[in-house]
C-alpha positions in Angstrom: -0.3 -0.1 0.0 2.8 2.3 0.8 4.4 1.8 -2.5 1.0 2.1 -4.3 0.8 5.8 -2.6 4.4 6.7 -3.1 3.8 5.6 -7.1 0.5 8.0 -7.4 2.6 10.5 -5.7 5.3 10.7 -7.9 2.8 10.4 -10.9 0.9 13.3 -9.9 4.2 15.3 -9.3 5.2 14.5 -13.1 1.9 14.7 -14.9 0.9 17.7 -12.9 4.4 19.5 -12.9 3.4 22.6 -15.2 0.1 23.4 -13.2 2.0 23.9 -9.9 5.1 25.6 -11.3 2.7 28.1 -13.1 2.4 29.3 -9.4 6.2 29.3 -8.0 7.6 32.2 -9.8 6.1 34.8 -6.9 9.3 35.5 -5.2 12.9 35.8 -6.6 14.9 35.5 -3.5 17.0 32.4 -3.3 19.0 30.9 -0.2 22.3 30.2 -0.8 24.3 27.4 0.5 27.0 27.8 3.7 30.3 26.3 2.3 31.0 24.3 5.5 27.5 23.2 5.8 27.9 21.6 2.5 30.9 20.1 3.0 29.9 18.3 5.7 26.8 16.6 4.2 28.6 15.7 1.2 31.1 13.5 2.8 28.1 10.6 2.1 28.4 11.5 -1.4 30.7 8.7 -2.2 29.6 6.0 0.2 26.4 5.3 -2.2 25.2 1.8 -3.6 24.9 2.1 -7.4 22.7 -0.9 -7.2 20.3 0.5 -5.3 20.8 3.8 -7.3 19.6 2.0 -10.8 16.6 0.6 -8.5 15.7 4.1 -7.3 16.1 5.8 -10.6 13.2 3.4 -12.2 11.1 3.5 -8.7 11.2 7.1 -8.5 10.5 7.6 -11.8 13.6 9.6 -12.7 13.8 7.6 -15.9 10.6 9.9 -17.3 12.7 12.8 -17.7 16.4 11.6 -17.4 16.3 8.4 -19.9 16.2 5.0 -19.2 19.8 4.9 -17.7 20.3 8.8 -16.9 20.9 9.2 -20.5 18.5 12.1 -21.5 16.2 11.6 -24.5 15.0 15.2 -24.2 16.6 18.5 -25.1 14.6 20.1 -21.8 16.5 18.1 -19.2 20.0 17.1 -18.4 21.4 13.7 -18.8 23.0 12.4 -15.7 25.6 9.9 -16.6 29.1 10.4 -16.4 28.4 12.9 -13.2 30.8 12.8 -10.4 28.8 11.3 -7.1 29.5 14.8 -5.2 28.0 17.0 -8.1 24.9 14.9 -8.1 24.2 15.1 -4.8 25.0 18.6 -4.4 22.4 19.0 -7.0 19.5 16.4 -5.4 20.4 19.0 -2.1 20.1 22.3 -3.9 16.6 21.0 -5.1 15.5 19.5 -1.4 17.0 23.1 0.1 14.4 25.3 -2.7 18.0 26.5 -4.3 17.3 25.7 -8.2 15.3 27.1 -10.7 14.6 25.5 -13.9 13.0 27.4 -16.9 13.3 30.4 -15.0 10.8 29.1 -12.4 11.2 27.5 -9.5 11.2 23.6 -9.9 8.4 22.3 -8.6 8.6 18.7 -9.5 12.2 18.2 -8.6 12.0 20.3 -5.4 9.1 17.6 -4.2 11.1 14.8 -5.6 13.9 15.2 -3.2 11.9 15.9 -0.2 11.1 12.0 -0.1 14.8 10.9 -0.4 17.3 11.1 2.4 20.6 11.7 2.1 21.4 7.6 1.9 19.1 7.4 -1.0 20.6 10.4 -2.7 24.1 8.6 -2.4 22.7 5.6 -4.0 21.6 7.6 -7.2 24.6 9.5 -7.2 26.7 6.5 -7.3 24.4 5.3 -10.2 25.0 7.8 -12.4 28.7 8.2 -12.0 28.8 4.5 -12.6 27.3 5.1 -16.4 29.5 6.6 -19.2 29.4 10.1 -20.8 26.2 11.0 -22.3 26.0 10.3 -26.2 26.8 13.1 -28.7 23.6 14.7 -29.5 22.5 14.7 -33.1 22.3 18.4 -33.1 25.5 19.3 -32.7 27.2 22.3 -35.3 30.5 21.4 -35.9 31.4 25.3 -36.8 29.6 26.4 -33.3 31.9 23.9 -31.4 35.0 25.4 -32.8 34.0 28.4 -32.0 33.1 27.3 -28.5 36.5 25.3 -28.0 38.5 28.3 -28.1 36.7 29.9 -25.3 36.5 26.7 -23.1 40.0 26.5 -23.6 41.6 30.0 -23.3 38.6 32.2 -22.1 39.0 35.9 -22.8 41.3 37.6 -20.5 40.3 41.3 -21.7 37.1 40.6 -20.4 37.8 38.6 -17.6 36.5 35.3 -18.8 38.5 32.3 -17.2 39.1 29.5 -19.1 36.0 27.2 -18.9 39.0 23.7 -18.9 40.3 25.2 -15.4 37.2 24.0 -13.6 35.3 21.5 -15.8 38.6 19.6 -17.3 40.2 19.4 -20.7 37.4 17.7 -22.5 34.3 18.6 -20.2 34.7 15.3 -18.4 34.7 16.6 -14.5 34.8 19.4 -12.7 37.3 20.1 -9.5 34.7 20.9 -6.7 31.0 19.4 -6.1 29.9 22.9 -7.6 31.2 22.0 -11.2 29.7 19.0 -13.5 30.5 17.4 -16.0 29.7 19.0 -19.5 30.6 16.4 -22.2 27.1 15.1 -24.2 24.6 17.9 -22.8 22.2 18.9 -25.4 23.1 22.6 -26.4 19.3 23.5 -26.0 19.5 22.6 -21.9 23.3 23.8 -21.6 21.7 27.3 -23.2 19.1 27.2 -20.5 21.1 27.2 -17.7 23.9 29.5 -18.6 21.4 32.2 -19.1 19.8 31.4 -16.1 23.4 31.8 -14.2 24.1 35.1 -16.7 20.5 36.7 -15.5 21.0 35.5 -11.7 18.1 33.6 -11.7 20.2 30.2 -10.5 21.9 31.0 -6.9 23.1 27.5 -6.3 26.8 27.7 -7.4 29.1 28.5 -4.4 30.6 32.0 -4.0 28.6 33.2 -6.8 31.5 31.8 -9.6 29.3 30.6 -12.0 27.2 33.8 -12.3 30.1 35.7 -12.5 31.6 33.5 -15.5 28.7 33.7 -17.4 27.6 37.5 -17.2 29.9 38.9 -19.6 28.9 36.2 -21.9 26.7 37.3 -25.0 24.1 34.8 -26.4 26.1 33.6 -29.1 29.2 32.8 -26.9 26.9 30.6 -25.0 25.7 28.9 -28.2 29.0 28.0 -29.1 30.2 26.5 -26.0 27.0 24.7 -25.6 27.6 22.9 -29.3 31.4 22.6 -28.0 30.5 20.8 -25.1 27.5 18.8 -26.7 30.3 17.5 -29.3 32.5 15.8 -26.8 29.8 13.2 -25.9 30.5 9.4 -25.7 30.6 8.2 -29.6 31.1 4.9 -28.8 27.6 4.4 -27.0 26.3 6.6 -30.0 27.6 3.5 -32.4 25.5 1.1 -30.4 
């Protein structure tokens, strides 16, 4: 009976997300992390069980938006495969603490979903996604834009105070150096663009110390699009050939 009720609750969240999200943009003030508090919580991030995480991925209907194996088929939601455990767990905590906006509004579905989870379950989900390879290369990647994005990602722009993305996200977008920096390889351009614009516009405040907000602020729409296609092009080609 308990499982049935939980399943119905999750189904309601997924199907009714648009309705509840319409009432969610009433306040603009967003909380931010205390770095010491977050560091203490994330000590559990690398203790997860990937087998249990895979079960939760399906049982909690995470697959409905993020794909059967965490590799999202949608342009609107990110792929979770290949992410470090501490980044995934931090993101889940961000939602639970009401620190994230998606599509320029509070992310009601994810916020409510994460409040059903304890930190052990979050660590299990994080371990499962970390055990999977990087997302596949999205078919809509544009090589000419990717080439332009590669230069900015590698070198930044010192004259405008833009740091190289590779300094935090890895030379090939494969990982981050802190819990706040995700792997970017293989994400769809549409989702990347959305996330970067929310940082640039100050709508997403879950980045520690406002680092991403500072980085994104001087970027033009064209530069964000170029970066998006560059990182999309770095996805797993071997998986795409299966």
